PDB file of N, CA, C and O in Angstrom:
ATOM      1  N   MET A   1     -10.136  20.560  22.444  1.00  0.00           N
ATOM      2  CA  MET A   1      -9.068  21.124  21.646  1.00  0.00           C
ATOM      3  C   MET A   1      -9.645  22.113  20.650  1.00  0.00           C
ATOM      4  O   MET A   1     -10.797  21.999  20.232  1.00  0.00           O
ATOM      5  N   SER A   2      -8.840  23.066  20.285  1.00  0.00           N
ATOM      6  CA  SER A   2      -9.317  24.038  19.315  1.00  0.00           C
ATOM      7  C   SER A   2      -9.253  23.441  17.912  1.00  0.00           C
ATOM      8  O   SER A   2      -8.535  22.477  17.650  1.00  0.00           O
ATOM      9  N   GLN A   3     -10.027  24.050  17.031  1.00  0.00           N
ATOM     10  CA  GLN A   3     -10.084  23.567  15.650  1.00  0.00           C
ATOM     11  C   GLN A   3      -8.734  23.703  14.954  1.00  0.00           C
ATOM     12  O   GLN A   3      -8.394  22.882  14.101  1.00  0.00           O
ATOM     13  N   ARG A   4      -7.968  24.720  15.304  1.00  0.00           N
ATOM     14  CA  ARG A   4      -6.678  24.945  14.664  1.00  0.00           C
ATOM     15  C   ARG A   4      -5.707  23.814  14.996  1.00  0.00           C
ATOM     16  O   ARG A   4      -4.963  23.364  14.124  1.00  0.00           O
ATOM     17  N   ILE A   5      -5.706  23.356  16.232  1.00  0.00           N
ATOM     18  CA  ILE A   5      -4.821  22.276  16.641  1.00  0.00           C
ATOM     19  C   ILE A   5      -5.218  20.983  15.938  1.00  0.00           C
ATOM     20  O   ILE A   5      -4.354  20.225  15.496  1.00  0.00           O
ATOM     21  N   ILE A   6      -6.503  20.732  15.832  1.00  0.00           N
ATOM     22  CA  ILE A   6      -6.986  19.524  15.165  1.00  0.00           C
ATOM     23  C   ILE A   6      -6.593  19.546  13.695  1.00  0.00           C
ATOM     24  O   ILE A   6      -6.136  18.534  13.163  1.00  0.00           O
ATOM     25  N   ARG A   7      -6.764  20.689  13.028  1.00  0.00           N
ATOM     26  CA  ARG A   7      -6.389  20.793  11.611  1.00  0.00           C
ATOM     27  C   ARG A   7      -4.900  20.622  11.412  1.00  0.00           C
ATOM     28  O   ARG A   7      -4.471  19.994  10.444  1.00  0.00           O
ATOM     29  N   THR A   8      -4.099  21.177  12.323  1.00  0.00           N
ATOM     30  CA  THR A   8      -2.644  21.070  12.214  1.00  0.00           C
ATOM     31  C   THR A   8      -2.207  19.616  12.339  1.00  0.00           C
ATOM     32  O   THR A   8      -1.343  19.159  11.591  1.00  0.00           O
ATOM     33  N   LYS A   9      -2.802  18.888  13.281  1.00  0.00           N
ATOM     34  CA  LYS A   9      -2.473  17.468  13.438  1.00  0.00           C
ATOM     35  C   LYS A   9      -2.863  16.679  12.198  1.00  0.00           C
ATOM     36  O   LYS A   9      -2.126  15.791  11.768  1.00  0.00           O
ATOM     37  N   ALA A  10      -4.022  16.998  11.620  1.00  0.00           N
ATOM     38  CA  ALA A  10      -4.472  16.292  10.424  1.00  0.00           C
ATOM     39  C   ALA A  10      -3.539  16.564   9.254  1.00  0.00           C
ATOM     40  O   ALA A  10      -3.249  15.657   8.474  1.00  0.00           O
ATOM     41  N   LYS A  11      -3.067  17.792   9.120  1.00  0.00           N
ATOM     42  CA  LYS A  11      -2.148  18.125   8.027  1.00  0.00           C
ATOM     43  C   LYS A  11      -0.811  17.419   8.206  1.00  0.00           C
ATOM     44  O   LYS A  11      -0.232  16.940   7.231  1.00  0.00           O
ATOM     45  N   LYS A  12      -0.311  17.349   9.446  1.00  0.00           N
ATOM     46  CA  LYS A  12       0.951  16.655   9.694  1.00  0.00           C
ATOM     47  C   LYS A  12       0.817  15.171   9.382  1.00  0.00           C
ATOM     48  O   LYS A  12       1.713  14.569   8.792  1.00  0.00           O
ATOM     49  N   ARG A  13      -0.306  14.588   9.783  1.00  0.00           N
ATOM     50  CA  ARG A  13      -0.541  13.178   9.531  1.00  0.00           C
ATOM     51  C   ARG A  13      -0.660  12.912   8.035  1.00  0.00           C
ATOM     52  O   ARG A  13      -0.150  11.911   7.531  1.00  0.00           O
ATOM     53  N   ARG A  14      -1.340  13.820   7.326  1.00  0.00           N
ATOM     54  CA  ARG A  14      -1.502  13.671   5.887  1.00  0.00           C
ATOM     55  C   ARG A  14      -0.151  13.760   5.180  1.00  0.00           C
ATOM     56  O   ARG A  14       0.118  12.993   4.255  1.00  0.00           O
ATOM     57  N   GLY A  15       0.695  14.688   5.611  1.00  0.00           N
ATOM     58  CA  GLY A  15       2.024  14.823   5.027  1.00  0.00           C
ATOM     59  C   GLY A  15       2.873  13.590   5.277  1.00  0.00           C
ATOM     60  O   GLY A  15       3.610  13.147   4.397  1.00  0.00           O
ATOM     61  N   PHE A  16       2.767  13.032   6.486  1.00  0.00           N
ATOM     62  CA  PHE A  16       3.500  11.814   6.809  1.00  0.00           C
ATOM     63  C   PHE A  16       3.016  10.646   5.947  1.00  0.00           C
ATOM     64  O   PHE A  16       3.819   9.819   5.516  1.00  0.00           O
ATOM     65  N   THR A  17       1.709  10.577   5.697  1.00  0.00           N
ATOM     66  CA  THR A  17       1.144   9.529   4.847  1.00  0.00           C
ATOM     67  C   THR A  17       1.670   9.657   3.428  1.00  0.00           C
ATOM     68  O   THR A  17       2.057   8.658   2.822  1.00  0.00           O
ATOM     69  N   TYR A  18       1.691  10.874   2.886  1.00  0.00           N
ATOM     70  CA  TYR A  18       2.220  11.082   1.535  1.00  0.00           C
ATOM     71  C   TYR A  18       3.699  10.719   1.463  1.00  0.00           C
ATOM     72  O   TYR A  18       4.165  10.212   0.443  1.00  0.00           O
ATOM     73  N   LEU A  19       4.432  10.974   2.531  1.00  0.00           N
ATOM     74  CA  LEU A  19       5.844  10.610   2.566  1.00  0.00           C
ATOM     75  C   LEU A  19       6.021   9.095   2.508  1.00  0.00           C
ATOM     76  O   LEU A  19       6.906   8.601   1.811  1.00  0.00           O
ATOM     77  N   TRP A  20       5.188   8.359   3.233  1.00  0.00           N
ATOM     78  CA  TRP A  20       5.224   6.896   3.191  1.00  0.00           C
ATOM     79  C   TRP A  20       4.886   6.389   1.793  1.00  0.00           C
ATOM     80  O   TRP A  20       5.557   5.497   1.273  1.00  0.00           O
ATOM     81  N   ILE A  21       3.855   6.953   1.190  1.00  0.00           N
ATOM     82  CA  ILE A  21       3.452   6.518  -0.157  1.00  0.00           C
ATOM     83  C   ILE A  21       4.583   6.760  -1.148  1.00  0.00           C
ATOM     84  O   ILE A  21       4.896   5.889  -1.959  1.00  0.00           O
ATOM     85  N   PHE A  22       5.196   7.937  -1.086  1.00  0.00           N
ATOM     86  CA  PHE A  22       6.301   8.253  -1.988  1.00  0.00           C
ATOM     87  C   PHE A  22       7.485   7.317  -1.758  1.00  0.00           C
ATOM     88  O   PHE A  22       8.090   6.833  -2.715  1.00  0.00           O
ATOM     89  N   GLY A  23       7.817   7.062  -0.497  1.00  0.00           N
ATOM     90  CA  GLY A  23       8.940   6.183  -0.178  1.00  0.00           C
ATOM     91  C   GLY A  23       8.727   4.757  -0.663  1.00  0.00           C
ATOM     92  O   GLY A  23       9.636   4.142  -1.221  1.00  0.00           O
ATOM     93  N   LEU A  24       7.533   4.236  -0.449  1.00  0.00           N
ATOM     94  CA  LEU A  24       7.253   2.871  -0.890  1.00  0.00           C
ATOM     95  C   LEU A  24       7.192   2.773  -2.410  1.00  0.00           C
ATOM     96  O   LEU A  24       7.631   1.777  -2.986  1.00  0.00           O
ATOM     97  N   ALA A  25       6.652   3.800  -3.062  1.00  0.00           N
ATOM     98  CA  ALA A  25       6.637   3.801  -4.528  1.00  0.00           C
ATOM     99  C   ALA A  25       8.055   3.838  -5.080  1.00  0.00           C
ATOM    100  O   ALA A  25       8.355   3.158  -6.062  1.00  0.00           O
ATOM    101  N   LEU A  26       8.928   4.623  -4.461  1.00  0.00           N
ATOM    102  CA  LEU A  26      10.329   4.686  -4.875  1.00  0.00           C
ATOM    103  C   LEU A  26      11.014   3.340  -4.658  1.00  0.00           C
ATOM    104  O   LEU A  26      11.788   2.895  -5.505  1.00  0.00           O
ATOM    105  N   LEU A  27      10.735   2.691  -3.531  1.00  0.00           N
ATOM    106  CA  LEU A  27      11.310   1.376  -3.255  1.00  0.00           C
ATOM    107  C   LEU A  27      10.882   0.357  -4.305  1.00  0.00           C
ATOM    108  O   LEU A  27      11.711  -0.402  -4.810  1.00  0.00           O
ATOM    109  N   VAL A  28       9.600   0.336  -4.635  1.00  0.00           N
ATOM    110  CA  VAL A  28       9.099  -0.600  -5.651  1.00  0.00           C
ATOM    111  C   VAL A  28       9.738  -0.302  -6.999  1.00  0.00           C
ATOM    112  O   VAL A  28      10.149  -1.224  -7.704  1.00  0.00           O
ATOM    113  N   PHE A  29       9.826   0.966  -7.366  1.00  0.00           N
ATOM    114  CA  PHE A  29      10.444   1.334  -8.638  1.00  0.00           C
ATOM    115  C   PHE A  29      11.896   0.876  -8.694  1.00  0.00           C
ATOM    116  O   PHE A  29      12.335   0.313  -9.697  1.00  0.00           O
ATOM    117  N   LEU A  30      12.643   1.116  -7.614  1.00  0.00           N
ATOM    118  CA  LEU A  30      14.052   0.718  -7.600  1.00  0.00           C
ATOM    119  C   LEU A  30      14.221  -0.798  -7.640  1.00  0.00           C
ATOM    120  O   LEU A  30      15.131  -1.304  -8.297  1.00  0.00           O
ATOM    121  N   LEU A  31      13.352  -1.522  -6.945  1.00  0.00           N
ATOM    122  CA  LEU A  31      13.438  -2.980  -6.985  1.00  0.00           C
ATOM    123  C   LEU A  31      13.139  -3.509  -8.385  1.00  0.00           C
ATOM    124  O   LEU A  31      13.773  -4.465  -8.832  1.00  0.00           O
ATOM    125  N   ILE A  32      12.194  -2.908  -9.070  1.00  0.00           N
ATOM    126  CA  ILE A  32      11.898  -3.331 -10.439  1.00  0.00           C
ATOM    127  C   ILE A  32      13.045  -2.934 -11.361  1.00  0.00           C
ATOM    128  O   ILE A  32      13.449  -3.722 -12.216  1.00  0.00           O
ATOM    129  N   TYR A  33      13.573  -1.721 -11.199  1.00  0.00           N
ATOM    130  CA  TYR A  33      14.638  -1.230 -12.071  1.00  0.00           C
ATOM    131  C   TYR A  33      15.904  -2.091 -11.958  1.00  0.00           C
ATOM    132  O   TYR A  33      16.538  -2.408 -12.964  1.00  0.00           O
ATOM    133  N   PHE A  34      16.259  -2.461 -10.731  1.00  0.00           N
ATOM    134  CA  PHE A  34      17.458  -3.275 -10.527  1.00  0.00           C
ATOM    135  C   PHE A  34      17.159  -4.771 -10.575  1.00  0.00           C
ATOM    136  O   PHE A  34      18.006  -5.588 -10.212  1.00  0.00           O
ATOM    137  N   GLU A  35      15.976  -5.123 -11.014  1.00  0.00           N
ATOM    138  CA  GLU A  35      15.544  -6.506 -11.232  1.00  0.00           C
ATOM    139  C   GLU A  35      15.695  -7.372  -9.983  1.00  0.00           C
ATOM    140  O   GLU A  35      16.187  -8.498 -10.053  1.00  0.00           O
ATOM    141  N   GLN A  36      15.277  -6.848  -8.872  1.00  0.00           N
ATOM    142  CA  GLN A  36      15.288  -7.583  -7.610  1.00  0.00           C
ATOM    143  C   GLN A  36      13.886  -8.126  -7.337  1.00  0.00           C
ATOM    144  O   GLN A  36      13.250  -7.778  -6.342  1.00  0.00           O
ATOM    145  N   THR A  37      13.424  -8.981  -8.237  1.00  0.00           N
ATOM    146  CA  THR A  37      12.052  -9.484  -8.120  1.00  0.00           C
ATOM    147  C   THR A  37      11.860 -10.376  -6.901  1.00  0.00           C
ATOM    148  O   THR A  37      10.762 -10.445  -6.349  1.00  0.00           O
ATOM    149  N   ALA A  38      12.920 -11.061  -6.476  1.00  0.00           N
ATOM    150  CA  ALA A  38      12.792 -11.907  -5.286  1.00  0.00           C
ATOM    151  C   ALA A  38      12.483 -11.058  -4.054  1.00  0.00           C
ATOM    152  O   ALA A  38      11.614 -11.408  -3.255  1.00  0.00           O
ATOM    153  N   LEU A  39      13.194  -9.948  -3.907  1.00  0.00           N
ATOM    154  CA  LEU A  39      12.923  -9.057  -2.776  1.00  0.00           C
ATOM    155  C   LEU A  39      11.539  -8.412  -2.893  1.00  0.00           C
ATOM    156  O   LEU A  39      10.825  -8.260  -1.902  1.00  0.00           O
ATOM    157  N   LEU A  40      11.179  -8.041  -4.115  1.00  0.00           N
ATOM    158  CA  LEU A  40       9.860  -7.449  -4.324  1.00  0.00           C
ATOM    159  C   LEU A  40       8.765  -8.437  -3.956  1.00  0.00           C
ATOM    160  O   LEU A  40       7.764  -8.054  -3.351  1.00  0.00           O
ATOM    161  N   TYR A  41       8.942  -9.695  -4.311  1.00  0.00           N
ATOM    162  CA  TYR A  41       7.977 -10.739  -3.972  1.00  0.00           C
ATOM    163  C   TYR A  41       7.874 -10.916  -2.458  1.00  0.00           C
ATOM    164  O   TYR A  41       6.772 -11.027  -1.921  1.00  0.00           O
ATOM    165  N   ILE A  42       9.003 -10.942  -1.773  1.00  0.00           N
ATOM    166  CA  ILE A  42       9.003 -11.118  -0.315  1.00  0.00           C
ATOM    167  C   ILE A  42       8.337  -9.936   0.374  1.00  0.00           C
ATOM    168  O   ILE A  42       7.512 -10.122   1.268  1.00  0.00           O
ATOM    169  N   PHE A  43       8.694  -8.705  -0.042  1.00  0.00           N
ATOM    170  CA  PHE A  43       8.094  -7.515   0.571  1.00  0.00           C
ATOM    171  C   PHE A  43       6.595  -7.437   0.318  1.00  0.00           C
ATOM    172  O   PHE A  43       5.832  -7.064   1.210  1.00  0.00           O
ATOM    173  N   SER A  44       6.171  -7.785  -0.886  1.00  0.00           N
ATOM    174  CA  SER A  44       4.731  -7.721  -1.171  1.00  0.00           C
ATOM    175  C   SER A  44       3.968  -8.783  -0.389  1.00  0.00           C
ATOM    176  O   SER A  44       2.860  -8.528   0.083  1.00  0.00           O
ATOM    177  N   THR A  45       4.548  -9.963  -0.249  1.00  0.00           N
ATOM    178  CA  THR A  45       3.904 -11.014   0.539  1.00  0.00           C
ATOM    179  C   THR A  45       3.782 -10.604   2.007  1.00  0.00           C
ATOM    180  O   THR A  45       2.734 -10.788   2.627  1.00  0.00           O
ATOM    181  N   LEU A  46       4.862 -10.046   2.553  1.00  0.00           N
ATOM    182  CA  LEU A  46       4.814  -9.583   3.942  1.00  0.00           C
ATOM    183  C   LEU A  46       3.820  -8.437   4.120  1.00  0.00           C
ATOM    184  O   LEU A  46       3.123  -8.367   5.132  1.00  0.00           O
ATOM    185  N   GLY A  47       3.756  -7.544   3.141  1.00  0.00           N
ATOM    186  CA  GLY A  47       2.808  -6.430   3.216  1.00  0.00           C
ATOM    187  C   GLY A  47       1.369  -6.886   3.226  1.00  0.00           C
ATOM    188  O   GLY A  47       0.558  -6.396   4.012  1.00  0.00           O
ATOM    189  N   VAL A  48       1.048  -7.828   2.351  1.00  0.00           N
ATOM    190  CA  VAL A  48      -0.323  -8.349   2.305  1.00  0.00           C
ATOM    191  C   VAL A  48      -0.643  -9.110   3.585  1.00  0.00           C
ATOM    192  O   VAL A  48      -1.759  -9.025   4.097  1.00  0.00           O
ATOM    193  N   THR A  49       0.331  -9.853   4.103  1.00  0.00           N
ATOM    194  CA  THR A  49       0.118 -10.588   5.351  1.00  0.00           C
ATOM    195  C   THR A  49      -0.160  -9.642   6.511  1.00  0.00           C
ATOM    196  O   THR A  49      -1.068  -9.881   7.307  1.00  0.00           O
ATOM    197  N   VAL A  50       0.618  -8.571   6.608  1.00  0.00           N
ATOM    198  CA  VAL A  50       0.401  -7.582   7.673  1.00  0.00           C
ATOM    199  C   VAL A  50      -0.978  -6.942   7.525  1.00  0.00           C
ATOM    200  O   VAL A  50      -1.688  -6.754   8.513  1.00  0.00           O
ATOM    201  N   LEU A  51      -1.351  -6.612   6.301  1.00  0.00           N
ATOM    202  CA  LEU A  51      -2.668  -6.019   6.075  1.00  0.00           C
ATOM    203  C   LEU A  51      -3.786  -6.966   6.499  1.00  0.00           C
ATOM    204  O   LEU A  51      -4.753  -6.537   7.128  1.00  0.00           O
ATOM    205  N   LEU A  52      -3.665  -8.238   6.166  1.00  0.00           N
ATOM    206  CA  LEU A  52      -4.686  -9.215   6.560  1.00  0.00           C
ATOM    207  C   LEU A  52      -4.748  -9.391   8.070  1.00  0.00           C
ATOM    208  O   LEU A  52      -5.834  -9.562   8.625  1.00  0.00           O
ATOM    209  N   VAL A  53      -3.610  -9.354   8.742  1.00  0.00           N
ATOM    210  CA  VAL A  53      -3.606  -9.478  10.202  1.00  0.00           C
ATOM    211  C   VAL A  53      -4.271  -8.258  10.832  1.00  0.00           C
ATOM    212  O   VAL A  53      -5.020  -8.398  11.799  1.00  0.00           O
ATOM    213  N   ILE A  54      -4.010  -7.073  10.303  1.00  0.00           N
ATOM    214  CA  ILE A  54      -4.637  -5.857  10.830  1.00  0.00           C
ATOM    215  C   ILE A  54      -6.148  -5.918  10.657  1.00  0.00           C
ATOM    216  O   ILE A  54      -6.895  -5.578  11.574  1.00  0.00           O
ATOM    217  N   VAL A  55      -6.595  -6.349   9.493  1.00  0.00           N
ATOM    218  CA  VAL A  55      -8.039  -6.456   9.251  1.00  0.00           C
ATOM    219  C   VAL A  55      -8.648  -7.525  10.153  1.00  0.00           C
ATOM    220  O   VAL A  55      -9.758  -7.347  10.653  1.00  0.00           O
ATOM    221  N   ALA A  56      -7.940  -8.629  10.366  1.00  0.00           N
ATOM    222  CA  ALA A  56      -8.463  -9.694  11.226  1.00  0.00           C
ATOM    223  C   ALA A  56      -8.548  -9.256  12.686  1.00  0.00           C
ATOM    224  O   ALA A  56      -9.438  -9.699  13.411  1.00  0.00           O
ATOM    225  N   LYS A  57      -7.646  -8.403  13.118  1.00  0.00           N
ATOM    226  CA  LYS A  57      -7.623  -7.973  14.517  1.00  0.00           C
ATOM    227  C   LYS A  57      -8.632  -6.864  14.821  1.00  0.00           C
ATOM    228  O   LYS A  57      -8.996  -6.667  15.980  1.00  0.00           O
ATOM    229  N   THR A  58      -9.087  -6.140  13.799  1.00  0.00           N
ATOM    230  CA  THR A  58     -10.059  -5.084  14.074  1.00  0.00           C
ATOM    231  C   THR A  58     -11.366  -5.712  14.512  1.00  0.00           C
ATOM    232  O   THR A  58     -11.771  -6.757  14.003  1.00  0.00           O
ATOM    233  N   ASP A  59     -12.006  -5.077  15.443  1.00  0.00           N
ATOM    234  CA  ASP A  59     -13.237  -5.607  16.017  1.00  0.00           C
ATOM    235  C   ASP A  59     -14.421  -4.959  15.311  1.00  0.00           C
ATOM    236  O   ASP A  59     -15.012  -4.004  15.815  1.00  0.00           O
ATOM    237  N   LEU A  60     -14.757  -5.485  14.147  1.00  0.00           N
ATOM    238  CA  LEU A  60     -15.816  -4.881  13.354  1.00  0.00           C
ATOM    239  C   LEU A  60     -17.204  -5.181  13.914  1.00  0.00           C
ATOM    240  O   LEU A  60     -18.134  -4.413  13.667  1.00  0.00           O
ATOM    241  N   GLY A  61     -17.370  -6.247  14.642  1.00  0.00           N
ATOM    242  CA  GLY A  61     -18.671  -6.633  15.157  1.00  0.00           C
ATOM    243  C   GLY A  61     -19.126  -5.834  16.353  1.00  0.00           C
ATOM    244  O   GLY A  61     -20.313  -5.860  16.678  1.00  0.00           O
ATOM    245  N   LYS A  62     -18.250  -5.134  17.013  1.00  0.00           N
ATOM    246  CA  LYS A  62     -18.599  -4.414  18.236  1.00  0.00           C
ATOM    247  C   LYS A  62     -18.863  -2.935  18.010  1.00  0.00           C
ATOM    248  O   LYS A  62     -18.960  -2.179  18.977  1.00  0.00           O
ATOM    249  N   SER A  63     -18.982  -2.502  16.765  1.00  0.00           N
ATOM    250  CA  SER A  63     -19.212  -1.084  16.514  1.00  0.00           C
ATOM    251  C   SER A  63     -20.638  -0.697  16.879  1.00  0.00           C
ATOM    252  O   SER A  63     -21.507  -1.558  17.015  1.00  0.00           O
ATOM    253  N   GLU A  64     -20.875   0.596  17.037  1.00  0.00           N
ATOM    254  CA  GLU A  64     -22.198   1.082  17.416  1.00  0.00           C
ATOM    255  C   GLU A  64     -23.223   0.837  16.318  1.00  0.00           C
ATOM    256  O   GLU A  64     -24.394   0.589  16.608  1.00  0.00           O
ATOM    257  N   ALA A  65     -22.799   0.903  15.073  1.00  0.00           N
ATOM    258  CA  ALA A  65     -23.726   0.729  13.958  1.00  0.00           C
ATOM    259  C   ALA A  65     -24.247  -0.697  13.878  1.00  0.00           C
ATOM    260  O   ALA A  65     -25.346  -0.915  13.369  1.00  0.00           O
ATOM    261  N   SER A  66     -23.486  -1.675  14.367  1.00  0.00           N
ATOM    262  CA  SER A  66     -23.929  -3.062  14.260  1.00  0.00           C
ATOM    263  C   SER A  66     -25.095  -3.353  15.204  1.00  0.00           C
ATOM    264  O   SER A  66     -25.825  -4.320  14.989  1.00  0.00           O
ATOM    265  N   GLY A  67     -25.285  -2.540  16.243  1.00  0.00           N
ATOM    266  CA  GLY A  67     -26.382  -2.758  17.167  1.00  0.00           C
ATOM    267  C   GLY A  67     -27.739  -2.433  16.562  1.00  0.00           C
ATOM    268  O   GLY A  67     -28.759  -2.937  17.033  1.00  0.00           O
ATOM    269  N   SER A  68     -27.769  -1.612  15.541  1.00  0.00           N
ATOM    270  CA  SER A  68     -29.035  -1.247  14.927  1.00  0.00           C
ATOM    271  C   SER A  68     -29.318  -2.050  13.663  1.00  0.00           C
ATOM    272  O   SER A  68     -30.237  -1.718  12.914  1.00  0.00           O
ATOM    273  N   ALA A  69     -28.547  -3.093  13.417  1.00  0.00           N
ATOM    274  CA  ALA A  69     -28.760  -3.918  12.223  1.00  0.00           C
ATOM    275  C   ALA A  69     -30.053  -4.712  12.382  1.00  0.00           C
ATOM    276  O   ALA A  69     -30.355  -5.185  13.477  1.00  0.00           O
ATOM    277  N   PRO A  70     -30.818  -4.862  11.306  1.00  0.00           N
ATOM    278  CA  PRO A  70     -32.069  -5.608  11.396  1.00  0.00           C
ATOM    279  C   PRO A  70     -31.809  -7.095  11.591  1.00  0.00           C
ATOM    280  O   PRO A  70     -30.754  -7.610  11.221  1.00  0.00           O
ATOM    281  N   ASP A  71     -32.784  -7.771  12.176  1.00  0.00           N
ATOM    282  CA  ASP A  71     -32.701  -9.208  12.390  1.00  0.00           C
ATOM    283  C   ASP A  71     -32.890  -9.907  11.049  1.00  0.00           C
ATOM    284  O   ASP A  71     -33.900  -9.673  10.385  1.00  0.00           O
ATOM    285  N   PRO A  72     -31.951 -10.760  10.625  1.00  0.00           N
ATOM    286  CA  PRO A  72     -32.087 -11.405   9.322  1.00  0.00           C
ATOM    287  C   PRO A  72     -33.252 -12.385   9.257  1.00  0.00           C
ATOM    288  O   PRO A  72     -33.706 -12.716   8.162  1.00  0.00           O
ATOM    289  N   ALA A  73     -33.755 -12.866  10.413  1.00  0.00           N
ATOM    290  CA  ALA A  73     -34.870 -13.803  10.408  1.00  0.00           C
ATOM    291  C   ALA A  73     -36.215 -13.095  10.224  1.00  0.00           C
ATOM    292  O   ALA A  73     -37.213 -13.728   9.882  1.00  0.00           O
ATOM    293  N   GLN A  74     -36.233 -11.794  10.450  1.00  0.00           N
ATOM    294  CA  GLN A  74     -37.476 -11.045  10.339  1.00  0.00           C
ATOM    295  C   GLN A  74     -37.748 -10.702   8.876  1.00  0.00           C
ATOM    296  O   GLN A  74     -36.852 -10.224   8.181  1.00  0.00           O
ATOM    297  N   PRO A  75     -38.975 -10.939   8.396  1.00  0.00           N
ATOM    298  CA  PRO A  75     -39.300 -10.615   7.000  1.00  0.00           C
ATOM    299  C   PRO A  75     -39.194  -9.135   6.722  1.00  0.00           C
ATOM    300  O   PRO A  75     -39.467  -8.306   7.590  1.00  0.00           O
ATOM    301  N   ILE A  76     -38.802  -8.811   5.522  1.00  0.00           N
ATOM    302  CA  ILE A  76     -38.659  -7.410   5.127  1.00  0.00           C
ATOM    303  C   ILE A  76     -40.025  -6.739   5.104  1.00  0.00           C
ATOM    304  O   ILE A  76     -40.975  -7.291   4.548  1.00  0.00           O
ATOM    305  N   GLY A  77     -40.134  -5.594   5.681  1.00  0.00           N
ATOM    306  CA  GLY A  77     -41.390  -4.865   5.718  1.00  0.00           C
ATOM    307  C   GLY A  77     -42.246  -5.201   6.918  1.00  0.00           C
ATOM    308  O   GLY A  77     -43.248  -4.525   7.152  1.00  0.00           O
ATOM    309  N   SER A  78     -41.897  -6.211   7.687  1.00  0.00           N
ATOM    310  CA  SER A  78     -42.664  -6.601   8.852  1.00  0.00           C
ATOM    311  C   SER A  78     -42.287  -5.707  10.028  1.00  0.00           C
ATOM    312  O   SER A  78     -41.103  -5.522  10.311  1.00  0.00           O
ATOM    313  N   LYS A  79     -43.279  -5.157  10.709  1.00  0.00           N
ATOM    314  CA  LYS A  79     -42.987  -4.305  11.872  1.00  0.00           C
ATOM    315  C   LYS A  79     -43.039  -5.095  13.169  1.00  0.00           C
ATOM    316  O   LYS A  79     -42.607  -4.596  14.208  1.00  0.00           O
ATOM    317  N   ASN A  80     -43.553  -6.305  13.130  1.00  0.00           N
ATOM    318  CA  ASN A  80     -43.607  -7.138  14.315  1.00  0.00           C
ATOM    319  C   ASN A  80     -42.352  -8.016  14.374  1.00  0.00           C
ATOM    320  O   ASN A  80     -41.880  -8.499  13.344  1.00  0.00           O
ATOM    321  N   PRO A  81     -41.821  -8.217  15.567  1.00  0.00           N
ATOM    322  CA  PRO A  81     -40.644  -9.082  15.680  1.00  0.00           C
ATOM    323  C   PRO A  81     -40.990 -10.525  15.308  1.00  0.00           C
ATOM    324  O   PRO A  81     -42.109 -10.989  15.525  1.00  0.00           O
ATOM    325  N   ALA A  82     -40.009 -11.212  14.748  1.00  0.00           N
ATOM    326  CA  ALA A  82     -40.215 -12.609  14.360  1.00  0.00           C
ATOM    327  C   ALA A  82     -40.361 -13.470  15.598  1.00  0.00           C
ATOM    328  O   ALA A  82     -39.707 -13.227  16.612  1.00  0.00           O
ATOM    329  N   ARG A  83     -41.222 -14.479  15.517  1.00  0.00           N
ATOM    330  CA  ARG A  83     -41.449 -15.345  16.675  1.00  0.00           C
ATOM    331  C   ARG A  83     -41.047 -16.744  16.367  1.00  0.00           C
ATOM    332  O   ARG A  83     -41.165 -17.622  17.222  1.00  0.00           O
TER     333      ARG A  83
END
């Protein structure tokens, strides 16, 4: 793909992200203003739960960088593998 297409997609995605942030901030403000703390509590609990599920589902151990991690049993500064 050309660089222009990649930049255009990134700008559209960034604009969509800012729209989400603005919308959620407005929702929180309105819930606080109209004293709907029960709804605010439920939405925040669901939001944190979704975030934790997303983090739990990501496969952090299978990344390329994890293959070059040093062996924790090997002493620091030792160039020979631990036996």
